[in-house]
C-alpha positions as CSV (number, residue, x, y, z in Angstrom):
1,M,51.4,-115.0,-101.0
2,T,53.0,-114.3,-97.6
3,D,51.1,-112.5,-94.9
4,T,52.4,-108.9,-94.7
5,V,51.3,-108.4,-91.1
6,L,52.1,-111.1,-88.6
7,L,50.7,-111.5,-85.1
8,A,52.2,-113.6,-82.4
9,I,50.6,-113.8,-79.0
10,D,52.6,-115.2,-76.1
11,G,50.7,-114.8,-72.8
12,P,50.3,-111.1,-72.2
13,R,52.8,-110.2,-75.0
14,A,51.5,-109.5,-78.5
15,T,54.1,-109.0,-81.2
16,I,53.0,-107.5,-84.5
17,T,55.6,-107.8,-87.3
18,L,55.5,-106.1,-90.7
19,N,56.6,-108.7,-93.2
20,D,56.9,-107.1,-96.6
21,P,60.5,-106.5,-97.3
22,A,60.0,-106.2,-101.1
23,K,58.0,-103.0,-100.3
24,H,60.3,-102.0,-97.4
25,N,57.3,-102.8,-95.1
26,R,55.3,-99.9,-96.5
27,L,51.7,-100.1,-95.4
28,D,49.1,-99.8,-98.2
29,T,45.3,-99.9,-97.6
30,V,45.4,-103.7,-97.3
31,G,48.3,-103.7,-94.9
32,L,46.6,-101.1,-92.7
33,G,43.5,-103.3,-92.6
34,K,45.6,-106.3,-91.6
35,L,47.3,-104.2,-88.9
36,R,43.8,-103.1,-87.6
37,E,42.8,-106.8,-87.5
38,A,45.8,-107.7,-85.5
39,I,45.2,-104.9,-83.0
40,E,41.5,-106.1,-82.8
41,K,42.7,-109.6,-81.9
42,V,44.9,-108.1,-79.1
43,E,41.9,-106.1,-77.9
44,A,39.8,-109.3,-77.8
45,D,42.5,-110.9,-75.6
46,L,42.4,-107.9,-73.3
47,E,38.6,-108.3,-72.9
48,K,39.2,-112.0,-72.0
49,A,41.8,-111.0,-69.4
50,R,39.4,-108.4,-68.0
51,S,36.6,-111.0,-67.8
52,A,39.0,-113.4,-66.0
53,G,40.2,-110.6,-63.6
54,D,43.9,-111.2,-64.6
55,E,45.3,-107.9,-63.5
56,K,48.9,-108.6,-64.6
57,K,47.9,-109.6,-68.1
58,I,45.5,-106.6,-68.3
59,A,48.2,-104.1,-67.4
60,E,50.7,-105.7,-69.9
61,L,48.1,-105.9,-72.7
62,E,47.0,-102.3,-72.2
63,E,50.6,-101.1,-72.4
64,N,51.1,-103.2,-75.5
65,L,48.0,-101.9,-77.2
66,A,48.8,-98.3,-76.5
67,S,51.9,-98.4,-78.5
68,R,50.3,-100.4,-81.4
69,R,47.4,-98.0,-81.5
70,S,49.8,-95.1,-81.7
71,F,51.7,-96.7,-84.5
72,L,48.4,-97.4,-86.4
73,E,47.3,-93.8,-86.0
74,M,50.6,-92.6,-87.3
75,A,50.5,-95.0,-90.3
76,E,47.0,-94.0,-91.1
77,R,47.9,-90.3,-91.1
78,A,50.9,-90.9,-93.3
79,S,48.8,-93.0,-95.7
80,A,46.2,-90.2,-95.9
81,D,49.0,-87.7,-96.7
82,Y,50.1,-89.8,-99.6
83,S,46.7,-90.6,-101.1
């Protein structure tokens, strides 16, 4: 089975990719959980950057996380509407 949510971290950039073309990247309960896990990994990197005092990486990760959290919240609302 292929991972339906992929996470690639390259320095301060975290890319989360939905990878379930057979389901048109629809997020079910499992997919939402994997998306949450990917965001938690990025949050852990943010905490490491804060501990290291890396201001540039902190700013980039915070911006990156804001959009991912917004997407997760939207996906969770949509999922609740269809349950």
